[in-house]
N, C-alpha and C positions, 0 to 999 in steps of 0.2 A: 068432977072433971079430972082432977089430978090423979085420982085412983085409976080412972079409965086410961089415962095417958101412960101411967106406970105399967099397967097390965099389958097394954099394947106394946110398949117398949120391951118388956120382958119377953113377950111372944116373939118379937123380932130377933132379939138376942139368942134365944134358945133355938129358933129356926135356923139362924145363920150358923150357930155352932153345930147343929145337926148336919148342915151341908158340908161344913169343913171336915167334920169327923168322918162323914161318909167317903169323901174324896181321899182322905188320909188312909182309911182302911183299904181302899182299892189300890192305892199306890203301894202299900205294904204287901198286899196280896200278890200283885204282879211282880214284885221284887223277890219274893220268896218262892213263888211258883213259876219258874222260868220255863218249864216244859222240857221234853226230851229233845235231843239234837235232831235237826231236820234230816229226813231220809233214814232214820234209824230203822234197823231191821226188827223183825218180831222178837228175836232173842234180846236185842238191845233194849227194846221197849219194856220187855218183861223185867230185865235187870234194873232199868230205871224205876219201874213201879215198886220193886222191892226195896231199893235204896232210898227213894225219895218220897215214900208215902206220907211221912209226917209233914213235910213241908207242903206237899200237894194238898193234904187234907186241911191244914191250917189256912193255906191260901184259898182253898175252896170256901171255907167258912167265912173268911173275910170278904170274899167276892160275893157271897150270898147275902151277908148282913149289911155290908157297906152301902149298896144301892138303896136299902130300906131308908137309911138316913137321908140320902140324896133325894129320894122320892118325897119324903116328908118335907124337905126343904122346898121342892117344886110345888107341892100342894099349898105350902104356906105362902109362896109368892102369888099363887092364884087367889088365895083367900084375901091377902092384903091388898091385892089389886082390885078387889070387888068383882072378880070375873067368875066366881064359882057357879053362877047361874047363866053364864054366857056360853055360846057354842065353843069359843076358843078355850074357855076353862074346862068344859067337858072333854074336849079333844086332848087337852093336856093330861087330864086324868086317864083317858084311854091310852095315850102314849106311854105314860108312866107304868101303867099296868102291862103293856106290851113289853116294855123294857125289863121289868121284873120277871116276866115269864121267860123271855129269851135268856136272861142271866141265870135263872134257876135251872133251866134245861141244860145250859152249858156246864154249870157246876155239877149237875147230876152225872154228866158224861165224864167230867174230871174224875169223879169218884169211881165210876164204872171202869175207867181205863186202868185203875189200880189192881183190879182183879186179874190174877194170872191163871185162874181156872174158871171156865174152860180155856183151852189154848186159843190164842189169837184175840183174847178179850182186850188187852191193851191196845192193839192195833185198831180194833173195831171202835174202841172208845175215842181214839185220836181222830179217826175219820169222821165220827159223829160230831166231835168238837169243831172240826174244820167246816162241816156242813152248817152247823148252827151259827158260826161266826158271820156267815152271809146275812143272816136275819138282822143283825145289829145295824148294818148299813142299809139294807133294803127297807126296813120298816121301823124298828124300835127307836133308833136315834132321830130320824126325821119326824116321827110321830110325836116325839117329845118337844124337840126344839122349835119346830115350825109354829105350832099353836101357842107355845109358851112365849115365843118371840112376839106374836101378835098381842098377847096379854100385856107384855112389858112395854111394848111400843105405845100402848094406850094407857099407861099408868105412870105415876110419879114416884113410886116407892124406891126404885133404883135408877141409875142413869139410863135414858132411853137407848144410848148407844149399845148397851148390852142386849137390848131387845133386838136391834138390827143385827148384831153379831149372832144372836141365836137363830134368826132367820137365815143368815148366811151359812151357819153351821149345818142347819137342817137341810138346806138345799145342797150343800157340798156332800154331805153324807149320802143323800139320795142319789146324787150323780155317781159317787163312788160305788154304791150298791149296784147301779145299772151297768156301769162300765166294767165291773169285775165279775159280773154274773156268770160268764162262761169260764171263769177260772175256778176249778173245783176247790183247790186248797189255796186260800188267800196267802200271798207272801207277807213276810214281816213288814215290808214297806207299806202295805195296805192296812194290816191289822194295827200297826202302831199309830195310824191316824186317829184311832179311837181315843188315844190319850189326850188329844187336843181338847176334848170336851171337859176334861178335868180342870183345865185352866179356866174355862168359862164358869164352871160351877164355883170355883174358888173366888174368882173375881166378883161374881154375883153375891156370894155369901159374905165376903168382906164388905161389899158395898152396903148390904143390908145391915151388917153389924155396926159399921161406922155411921150409918145414917139412921140408926134406930131412934135417936132422940128426935130428929126432924120428922120421921115417919109417924111417931106417936102423937104429933100435934096436927097431922093432916085432918081435914074435915071428915066427918063420919061417912060421907058419901063415897069415900075411897074403899070402904070395906062393906061386906055383906052384913 
C-alpha cells in the first residue's frame, strides 16, 4: 500500500512539474518572440526577419515544445480523476490534440515568415499566423477547457473551483472566437486574452503539487 501511495504521489509531482515547466516555456517564448511592429511594410518585415531570426526560432521551439508538457499535465489530470474512459475524458484528449495541432501550425508559419525568398514570404507568413490565431479561440481552447472542467468538477484531485473556472474559461474563449470572427487580424487586446489560460494551468499545477500527498491516499476508485 505504501509503495502504491508513493508511486501515485510521485506521478502527481512529476505531472505538476510538467505543467509548470510547459507554462514557463510558453512565457519565455512570447517574451523573446515579440513579432514585427503592427502595420509593417514588406521591406520592414524582411528586415525584421533578417535581424530577429534567432529569437524567432528559439521562441518557435519553446512554443512548440512547451504545450507538450501542458498537454501531458492535462492527460494526467484526466487519468487521476478516473475519467480516461468517460466521454469528458475522451473530449479532453481531443481538445488537447486540437490545441497541439493549432500550435504547431502557427509555429510553422513563424518559421515560414523568416524566409525572404521568394519576395513577400514574410508578409504571407504573418497573414497566415493571423489566420491561425482565430482557431485558438474558435475551437482549440474551448475544446480543452470545457471537457476538462467537467472532469475536474466531478473529481477530488484539485479544488473543484478550478473545474468551474475551466468551464468559464472555455465558454469565454468560445464567445471571443465568435465575436471576433469577422475581424481578419485579431488585435493585441484579443490575442493577449490567451495568456489568461497560463494562470489557470499554473494554479492547477501547484494545486496538484501541494496536494500530492492527499491525492496519493485517495481511494483507488478515483483512478483507472
